[in-house]
Gaussian input, Z-matrix of N, CA and C with variables (Angstrom, degrees):
# hf/3-21g

backbone

0 1
 N
 C     1     B1
 C     2     B2     1     A1
 N     3     B3     2     A2     1     D1
 C     4     B4     3     A3     2     D2
 C     5     B5     4     A4     3     D3
 N     6     B6     5     A5     4     D4
 C     7     B7     6     A6     5     D5
 C     8     B8     7     A7     6     D6
 N     9     B9     8     A8     7     D7
 C    10    B10     9     A9     8     D8
 C    11    B11    10    A10     9     D9
 N    12    B12    11    A11    10    D10
 C    13    B13    12    A12    11    D11
 C    14    B14    13    A13    12    D12
 N    15    B15    14    A14    13    D13
 C    16    B16    15    A15    14    D14
 C    17    B17    16    A16    15    D15
 N    18    B18    17    A17    16    D16
 C    19    B19    18    A18    17    D17
 C    20    B20    19    A19    18    D18
 N    21    B21    20    A20    19    D19
 C    22    B22    21    A21    20    D20
 C    23    B23    22    A22    21    D21
 N    24    B24    23    A23    22    D22
 C    25    B25    24    A24    23    D23
 C    26    B26    25    A25    24    D24
 N    27    B27    26    A26    25    D25
 C    28    B28    27    A27    26    D26
 C    29    B29    28    A28    27    D27
 N    30    B30    29    A29    28    D28
 C    31    B31    30    A30    29    D29
 C    32    B32    31    A31    30    D30
 N    33    B33    32    A32    31    D31
 C    34    B34    33    A33    32    D32
 C    35    B35    34    A34    33    D33
 N    36    B36    35    A35    34    D34
 C    37    B37    36    A36    35    D35
 C    38    B38    37    A37    36    D36
 N    39    B39    38    A38    37    D37
 C    40    B40    39    A39    38    D38
 C    41    B41    40    A40    39    D39
 N    42    B42    41    A41    40    D40
 C    43    B43    42    A42    41    D41
 C    44    B44    43    A43    42    D42
 N    45    B45    44    A44    43    D43
 C    46    B46    45    A45    44    D44
 C    47    B47    46    A46    45    D45
 N    48    B48    47    A47    46    D46
 C    49    B49    48    A48    47    D47
 C    50    B50    49    A49    48    D48
 N    51    B51    50    A50    49    D49
 C    52    B52    51    A51    50    D50
 C    53    B53    52    A52    51    D51
 N    54    B54    53    A53    52    D52
 C    55    B55    54    A54    53    D53
 C    56    B56    55    A55    54    D54
 N    57    B57    56    A56    55    D55
 C    58    B58    57    A57    56    D56
 C    59    B59    58    A58    57    D57
 N    60    B60    59    A59    58    D58
 C    61    B61    60    A60    59    D59
 C    62    B62    61    A61    60    D60
 N    63    B63    62    A62    61    D61
 C    64    B64    63    A63    62    D62
 C    65    B65    64    A64    63    D63
 N    66    B66    65    A65    64    D64
 C    67    B67    66    A66    65    D65
 C    68    B68    67    A67    66    D66
 N    69    B69    68    A68    67    D67
 C    70    B70    69    A69    68    D68
 C    71    B71    70    A70    69    D69
 N    72    B72    71    A71    70    D70
 C    73    B73    72    A72    71    D71
 C    74    B74    73    A73    72    D72
 N    75    B75    74    A74    73    D73
 C    76    B76    75    A75    74    D74
 C    77    B77    76    A76    75    D75
 N    78    B78    77    A77    76    D76
 C    79    B79    78    A78    77    D77
 C    80    B80    79    A79    78    D78
 N    81    B81    80    A80    79    D79
 C    82    B82    81    A81    80    D80
 C    83    B83    82    A82    81    D81
 N    84    B84    83    A83    82    D82
 C    85    B85    84    A84    83    D83
 C    86    B86    85    A85    84    D84
 N    87    B87    86    A86    85    D85
 C    88    B88    87    A87    86    D86
 C    89    B89    88    A88    87    D87
 N    90    B90    89    A89    88    D88
 C    91    B91    90    A90    89    D89
 C    92    B92    91    A91    90    D90
 N    93    B93    92    A92    91    D91
 C    94    B94    93    A93    92    D92
 C    95    B95    94    A94    93    D93
 N    96    B96    95    A95    94    D94
 C    97    B97    96    A96    95    D95
 C    98    B98    97    A97    96    D96
 N    99    B99    98    A98    97    D97
 C   100   B100    99    A99    98    D98
 C   101   B101   100   A100    99    D99
 N   102   B102   101   A101   100   D100
 C   103   B103   102   A102   101   D101
 C   104   B104   103   A103   102   D102
 N   105   B105   104   A104   103   D103
 C   106   B106   105   A105   104   D104
 C   107   B107   106   A106   105   D105
 N   108   B108   107   A107   106   D106
 C   109   B109   108   A108   107   D107
 C   110   B110   109   A109   108   D108
 N   111   B111   110   A110   109   D109
 C   112   B112   111   A111   110   D110
 C   113   B113   112   A112   111   D111
 N   114   B114   113   A113   112   D112
 C   115   B115   114   A114   113   D113
 C   116   B116   115   A115   114   D114
 N   117   B117   116   A116   115   D115
 C   118   B118   117   A117   116   D116
 C   119   B119   118   A118   117   D117
 N   120   B120   119   A119   118   D118
 C   121   B121   120   A120   119   D119
 C   122   B122   121   A121   120   D120
 N   123   B123   122   A122   121   D121
 C   124   B124   123   A123   122   D122
 C   125   B125   124   A124   123   D123
 N   126   B126   125   A125   124   D124
 C   127   B127   126   A126   125   D125
 C   128   B128   127   A127   126   D126
 N   129   B129   128   A128   127   D127
 C   130   B130   129   A129   128   D128
 C   131   B131   130   A130   129   D129
 N   132   B132   131   A131   130   D130
 C   133   B133   132   A132   131   D131
 C   134   B134   133   A133   132   D132
 N   135   B135   134   A134   133   D133
 C   136   B136   135   A135   134   D134
 C   137   B137   136   A136   135   D135
 N   138   B138   137   A137   136   D136
 C   139   B139   138   A138   137   D137
 C   140   B140   139   A139   138   D138
 N   141   B141   140   A140   139   D139
 C   142   B142   141   A141   140   D140
 C   143   B143   142   A142   141   D141
 N   144   B144   143   A143   142   D142
 C   145   B145   144   A144   143   D143
 C   146   B146   145   A145   144   D144
 N   147   B147   146   A146   145   D145
 C   148   B148   147   A147   146   D146
 C   149   B149   148   A148   147   D147
 N   150   B150   149   A149   148   D148
 C   151   B151   150   A150   149   D149
 C   152   B152   151   A151   150   D150
 N   153   B153   152   A152   151   D151
 C   154   B154   153   A153   152   D152
 C   155   B155   154   A154   153   D153
 N   156   B156   155   A155   154   D154
 C   157   B157   156   A156   155   D155
 C   158   B158   157   A157   156   D156
 N   159   B159   158   A158   157   D157
 C   160   B160   159   A159   158   D158
 C   161   B161   160   A160   159   D159
 N   162   B162   161   A161   160   D160
 C   163   B163   162   A162   161   D161
 C   164   B164   163   A163   162   D162
 N   165   B165   164   A164   163   D163
 C   166   B166   165   A165   164   D164
 C   167   B167   166   A166   165   D165
 N   168   B168   167   A167   166   D166
 C   169   B169   168   A168   167   D167
 C   170   B170   169   A169   168   D168
 N   171   B171   170   A170   169   D169
 C   172   B172   171   A171   170   D170
 C   173   B173   172   A172   171   D171
 N   174   B174   173   A173   172   D172
 C   175   B175   174   A174   173   D173
 C   176   B176   175   A175   174   D174
 N   177   B177   176   A176   175   D175
 C   178   B178   177   A177   176   D176
 C   179   B179   178   A178   177   D177
 N   180   B180   179   A179   178   D178
 C   181   B181   180   A180   179   D179
 C   182   B182   181   A181   180   D180
 N   183   B183   182   A182   181   D181
 C   184   B184   183   A183   182   D182
 C   185   B185   184   A184   183   D183
 N   186   B186   185   A185   184   D184
 C   187   B187   186   A186   185   D185
 C   188   B188   187   A187   186   D186
 N   189   B189   188   A188   187   D187
 C   190   B190   189   A189   188   D188
 C   191   B191   190   A190   189   D189
 N   192   B192   191   A191   190   D190
 C   193   B193   192   A192   191   D191
 C   194   B194   193   A193   192   D192
 N   195   B195   194   A194   193   D193
 C   196   B196   195   A195   194   D194
 C   197   B197   196   A196   195   D195
 N   198   B198   197   A197   196   D196
 C   199   B199   198   A198   197   D197
 C   200   B200   199   A199   198   D198
 N   201   B201   200   A200   199   D199
 C   202   B202   201   A201   200   D200
 C   203   B203   202   A202   201   D201
 N   204   B204   203   A203   202   D202
 C   205   B205   204   A204   203   D203
 C   206   B206   205   A205   204   D204
 N   207   B207   206   A206   205   D205
 C   208   B208   207   A207   206   D206
 C   209   B209   208   A208   207   D207
 N   210   B210   209   A209   208   D208
 C   211   B211   210   A210   209   D209
 C   212   B212   211   A211   210   D210
 N   213   B213   212   A212   211   D211
 C   214   B214   213   A213   212   D212
 C   215   B215   214   A214   213   D213
 N   216   B216   215   A215   214   D214
 C   217   B217   216   A216   215   D215
 C   218   B218   217   A217   216   D216
 N   219   B219   218   A218   217   D217
 C   220   B220   219   A219   218   D218
 C   221   B221   220   A220   219   D219
 N   222   B222   221   A221   220   D220
 C   223   B223   222   A222   221   D221
 C   224   B224   223   A223   222   D222
 N   225   B225   224   A224   223   D223
 C   226   B226   225   A225   224   D224
 C   227   B227   226   A226   225   D225

   B1=1.4530
   B2=1.5484
   B3=1.2932
   B4=1.4480
   B5=1.5326
   B6=1.3157
   B7=1.4495
   B8=1.4865
   B9=1.3378
   B10=1.4215
   B11=1.5236
   B12=1.2978
   B13=1.4417
   B14=1.4850
   B15=1.3626
   B16=1.4697
   B17=1.4990
   B18=1.2979
   B19=1.4761
   B20=1.5277
   B21=1.3058
   B22=1.4518
   B23=1.5142
   B24=1.3242
   B25=1.4328
   B26=1.5490
   B27=1.3845
   B28=1.4501
   B29=1.4992
   B30=1.3630
   B31=1.5159
   B32=1.5192
   B33=1.3364
   B34=1.4904
   B35=1.5123
   B36=1.2936
   B37=1.4498
   B38=1.5044
   B39=1.3199
   B40=1.5475
   B41=1.5262
   B42=1.2968
   B43=1.4319
   B44=1.5657
   B45=1.3127
   B46=1.4518
   B47=1.5386
   B48=1.3382
   B49=1.4755
   B50=1.5007
   B51=1.3097
   B52=1.4378
   B53=1.5853
   B54=1.2873
   B55=1.4632
   B56=1.5256
   B57=1.3317
   B58=1.4132
   B59=1.5394
   B60=1.3289
   B61=1.4484
   B62=1.5053
   B63=1.3189
   B64=1.5119
   B65=1.4960
   B66=1.3357
   B67=1.4366
   B68=1.5394
   B69=1.3177
   B70=1.4550
   B71=1.5147
   B72=1.3236
   B73=1.4906
   B74=1.5374
   B75=1.3537
   B76=1.4499
   B77=1.5380
   B78=1.2902
   B79=1.4794
   B80=1.5018
   B81=1.3201
   B82=1.4718
   B83=1.5498
   B84=1.3173
   B85=1.4318
   B86=1.5196
   B87=1.2777
   B88=1.5082
   B89=1.5068
   B90=1.3150
   B91=1.4579
   B92=1.5235
   B93=1.3195
   B94=1.4724
   B95=1.5376
   B96=1.3581
   B97=1.4980
   B98=1.5063
   B99=1.3242
   B100=1.4388
   B101=1.5082
   B102=1.3031
   B103=1.5088
   B104=1.5217
   B105=1.3059
   B106=1.4553
   B107=1.5047
   B108=1.2799
   B109=1.4712
   B110=1.5494
   B111=1.3235
   B112=1.4858
   B113=1.5403
   B114=1.3427
   B115=1.4767
   B116=1.5559
   B117=1.3214
   B118=1.4669
   B119=1.4880
   B120=1.2971
   B121=1.4868
   B122=1.5355
   B123=1.2847
   B124=1.4600
   B125=1.5261
   B126=1.3208
   B127=1.4644
   B128=1.5320
   B129=1.3152
   B130=1.5194
   B131=1.5062
   B132=1.3037
   B133=1.4676
   B134=1.5378
   B135=1.3921
   B136=1.4284
   B137=1.5327
   B138=1.3494
   B139=1.4510
   B140=1.4979
   B141=1.3556
   B142=1.4233
   B143=1.5012
   B144=1.3851
   B145=1.4310
   B146=1.5702
   B147=1.3288
   B148=1.4585
   B149=1.5251
   B150=1.3649
   B151=1.4841
   B152=1.5384
   B153=1.3230
   B154=1.5091
   B155=1.5228
   B156=1.2886
   B157=1.4996
   B158=1.5399
   B159=1.3370
   B160=1.5085
   B161=1.5142
   B162=1.3512
   B163=1.4965
   B164=1.4873
   B165=1.3497
   B166=1.4385
   B167=1.4917
   B168=1.3182
   B169=1.4765
   B170=1.5233
   B171=1.2842
   B172=1.4749
   B173=1.5303
   B174=1.3115
   B175=1.4966
   B176=1.5559
   B177=1.2833
   B178=1.4442
   B179=1.5408
   B180=1.3285
   B181=1.4270
   B182=1.5198
   B183=1.3016
   B184=1.4525
   B185=1.5362
   B186=1.2460
   B187=1.4759
   B188=1.4987
   B189=1.3772
   B190=1.4803
   B191=1.5277
   B192=1.3093
   B193=1.4942
   B194=1.5470
   B195=1.3746
   B196=1.4986
   B197=1.5172
   B198=1.3339
   B199=1.4279
   B200=1.5027
   B201=1.2921
   B202=1.5060
   B203=1.5480
   B204=1.2521
   B205=1.4572
   B206=1.5105
   B207=1.3395
   B208=1.4433
   B209=1.5454
   B210=1.3218
   B211=1.5018
   B212=1.4957
   B213=1.3171
   B214=1.5065
   B215=1.5253
   B216=1.2849
   B217=1.4803
   B218=1.5143
   B219=1.3877
   B220=1.4465
   B221=1.4939
   B222=1.3844
   B223=1.4515
   B224=1.4763
   B225=1.3198
   B226=1.4573
   B227=1.4541
   A1=108.79
   A2=117.49
   A3=120.96
   A4=109.64
   A5=117.52
   A6=119.37
   A7=109.58
   A8=116.27
   A9=127.78
   A10=106.39
   A11=120.87
   A12=125.41
   A13=111.45
   A14=116.26
   A15=122.20
   A16=108.05
   A17=117.29
   A18=118.59
   A19=109.48
   A20=113.73
   A21=118.94
   A22=110.38
   A23=116.63
   A24=124.26
   A25=107.81
   A26=116.40
   A27=119.28
   A28=108.39
   A29=112.50
   A30=117.08
   A31=106.13
   A32=115.13
   A33=122.38
   A34=113.13
   A35=118.11
   A36=120.98
   A37=116.52
   A38=114.87
   A39=119.93
   A40=108.98
   A41=117.47
   A42=122.26
   A43=106.36
   A44=114.52
   A45=121.15
   A46=109.07
   A47=117.86
   A48=121.77
   A49=109.33
   A50=117.64
   A51=121.54
   A52=111.69
   A53=117.43
   A54=121.75
   A55=112.05
   A56=119.55
   A57=122.56
   A58=106.95
   A59=120.20
   A60=123.88
   A61=108.94
   A62=116.18
   A63=120.69
   A64=108.31
   A65=116.02
   A66=125.03
   A67=108.48
   A68=114.93
   A69=118.22
   A70=113.53
   A71=116.64
   A72=121.28
   A73=110.33
   A74=117.56
   A75=118.30
   A76=111.95
   A77=116.28
   A78=121.43
   A79=111.32
   A80=115.30
   A81=122.10
   A82=107.56
   A83=116.09
   A84=119.80
   A85=110.16
   A86=116.10
   A87=124.19
   A88=106.06
   A89=116.27
   A90=121.70
   A91=107.45
   A92=116.03
   A93=124.10
   A94=106.94
   A95=114.16
   A96=119.17
   A97=108.59
   A98=119.20
   A99=122.54
   A100=110.20
   A101=115.00
   A102=126.51
   A103=113.57
   A104=119.53
   A105=123.34
   A106=113.98
   A107=119.50
   A108=123.00
   A109=109.04
   A110=114.60
   A111=121.15
   A112=108.33
   A113=116.31
   A114=118.74
   A115=110.34
   A116=115.76
   A117=118.75
   A118=109.37
   A119=116.82
   A120=122.29
   A121=109.13
   A122=115.79
   A123=120.94
   A124=107.11
   A125=115.99
   A126=122.82
   A127=109.76
   A128=115.12
   A129=119.22
   A130=112.81
   A131=120.70
   A132=120.25
   A133=109.96
   A134=118.02
   A135=119.19
   A136=111.58
   A137=118.23
   A138=123.02
   A139=110.85
   A140=117.49
   A141=121.86
   A142=110.00
   A143=117.53
   A144=121.88
   A145=111.35
   A146=115.59
   A147=121.54
   A148=111.20
   A149=114.48
   A150=118.37
   A151=109.15
   A152=117.20
   A153=120.20
   A154=110.27
   A155=117.11
   A156=119.54
   A157=111.27
   A158=114.04
   A159=119.51
   A160=109.13
   A161=116.91
   A162=121.05
   A163=113.33
   A164=118.40
   A165=120.53
   A166=117.02
   A167=116.97
   A168=120.31
   A169=114.71
   A170=118.72
   A171=122.36
   A172=113.21
   A173=115.89
   A174=122.08
   A175=107.37
   A176=115.69
   A177=123.11
   A178=108.07
   A179=118.80
   A180=121.01
   A181=113.35
   A182=117.27
   A183=120.94
   A184=112.10
   A185=118.11
   A186=123.45
   A187=111.98
   A188=114.36
   A189=117.94
   A190=109.63
   A191=119.43
   A192=120.18
   A193=111.56
   A194=111.95
   A195=115.63
   A196=110.33
   A197=119.14
   A198=122.47
   A199=110.29
   A200=120.10
   A201=122.35
   A202=107.45
   A203=122.15
   A204=123.62
   A205=111.47
   A206=118.21
   A207=122.29
   A208=111.42
   A209=115.16
   A210=120.02
   A211=110.48
   A212=116.82
   A213=119.29
   A214=110.42
   A215=118.21
   A216=120.65
   A217=111.17
   A218=119.28
   A219=122.03
   A220=109.73
   A221=114.20
   A222=120.45
   A223=109.39
   A224=118.68
   A225=121.57
   A226=107.51
   D1=123.25
   D2=175.25
   D3=-93.58
   D4=151.08
   D5=177.85
   D6=-129.58
   D7=157.52
   D8=176.79
   D9=-133.31
   D10=123.90
   D11=178.03
   D12=-99.03
   D13=124.87
   D14=178.76
   D15=-126.85
   D16=147.40
   D17=177.65
   D18=-98.80
   D19=147.01
   D20=-179.45
   D21=-157.07
   D22=-177.81
   D23=-178.53
   D24=-126.91
   D25=131.11
   D26=173.32
   D27=-97.45
   D28=127.79
   D29=-178.46
   D30=-153.43
   D31=131.82
   D32=175.23
   D33=55.37
   D34=36.26
   D35=175.39
   D36=89.62
   D37=3.27
   D38=-175.18
   D39=-126.51
   D40=148.99
   D41=172.35
   D42=-106.12
   D43=122.51
   D44=177.97
   D45=-102.47
   D46=111.84
   D47=177.94
   D48=-75.93
   D49=133.37
   D50=-177.19
   D51=-77.61
   D52=-28.31
   D53=179.93
   D54=-96.57
   D55=131.80
   D56=179.68
   D57=-75.30
   D58=120.38
   D59=178.88
   D60=-147.29
   D61=142.43
   D62=179.39
   D63=-125.64
   D64=152.87
   D65=176.41
   D66=-128.92
   D67=150.07
   D68=179.72
   D69=-72.73
   D70=-28.16
   D71=178.17
   D72=-128.03
   D73=163.61
   D74=174.89
   D75=-58.63
   D76=145.00
   D77=-177.49
   D78=-120.04
   D79=141.27
   D80=172.68
   D81=-74.01
   D82=144.47
   D83=-179.70
   D84=-133.52
   D85=156.50
   D86=172.74
   D87=-125.89
   D88=121.63
   D89=-177.38
   D90=-103.10
   D91=126.48
   D92=-179.99
   D93=-120.06
   D94=124.17
   D95=176.95
   D96=-89.25
   D97=131.58
   D98=-178.24
   D99=-126.56
   D100=176.23
   D101=175.67
   D102=62.77
   D103=-93.35
   D104=-165.60
   D105=-84.25
   D106=0.65
   D107=-178.42
   D108=-73.12
   D109=118.95
   D110=178.20
   D111=-138.18
   D112=113.84
   D113=178.88
   D114=-61.48
   D115=147.81
   D116=176.10
   D117=-75.55
   D118=120.20
   D119=179.33
   D120=-139.73
   D121=145.86
   D122=177.90
   D123=-89.95
   D124=141.72
   D125=177.65
   D126=-60.37
   D127=137.32
   D128=179.25
   D129=-62.38
   D130=-23.88
   D131=-177.22
   D132=-71.51
   D133=-15.16
   D134=178.49
   D135=-95.41
   D136=7.65
   D137=-179.75
   D138=-75.81
   D139=133.16
   D140=176.59
   D141=-128.53
   D142=116.14
   D143=-179.02
   D144=-61.14
   D145=-41.53
   D146=-179.99
   D147=-60.79
   D148=-42.49
   D149=-179.09
   D150=-69.93
   D151=-36.97
   D152=176.40
   D153=-59.61
   D154=-45.96
   D155=179.21
   D156=-59.14
   D157=-43.28
   D158=-178.44
   D159=-63.60
   D160=-45.25
   D161=-178.01
   D162=-66.29
   D163=-29.44
   D164=-177.60
   D165=-101.97
   D166=7.29
   D167=-179.27
   D168=-60.42
   D169=-26.78
   D170=179.62
   D171=-103.15
   D172=10.41
   D173=-177.23
   D174=-71.68
   D175=124.85
   D176=175.97
   D177=-91.25
   D178=130.07
   D179=179.22
   D180=85.96
   D181=-162.95
   D182=-177.05
   D183=-83.16
   D184=135.59
   D185=177.17
   D186=-58.96
   D187=-41.83
   D188=-178.87
   D189=-61.46
   D190=-37.76
   D191=-179.50
   D192=-66.41
   D193=-35.95
   D194=178.99
   D195=-69.49
   D196=-37.78
   D197=179.29
   D198=-69.46
   D199=-43.51
   D200=179.39
   D201=-63.23
   D202=-45.12
   D203=177.30
   D204=-59.40
   D205=-43.80
   D206=179.55
   D207=-61.69
   D208=-40.99
   D209=-178.41
   D210=-69.86
   D211=-32.75
   D212=179.94
   D213=-71.25
   D214=-29.47
   D215=-176.24
   D216=-97.75
   D217=-5.85
   D218=-178.89
   D219=-68.90
   D220=139.01
   D221=176.92
   D222=-96.81
   D223=129.70
   D224=-177.14
   D225=-95.49

């Protein structure tokens, strides 16, 4: 597999490539976000095991499955 790296800007759901380039056929792409991308995470010093138990007492099924599903549907 050969690769070509181009720089662009992601804005409002679209990637705008800064270099003008054309291909004869549709091309597969891999988009990698760099620099300012920081996932939203809570600091570990604010973690409370007792609070976690209270919040999950009514959780049906595996907590890990609930967390994975939540992260898949989370909008960044």
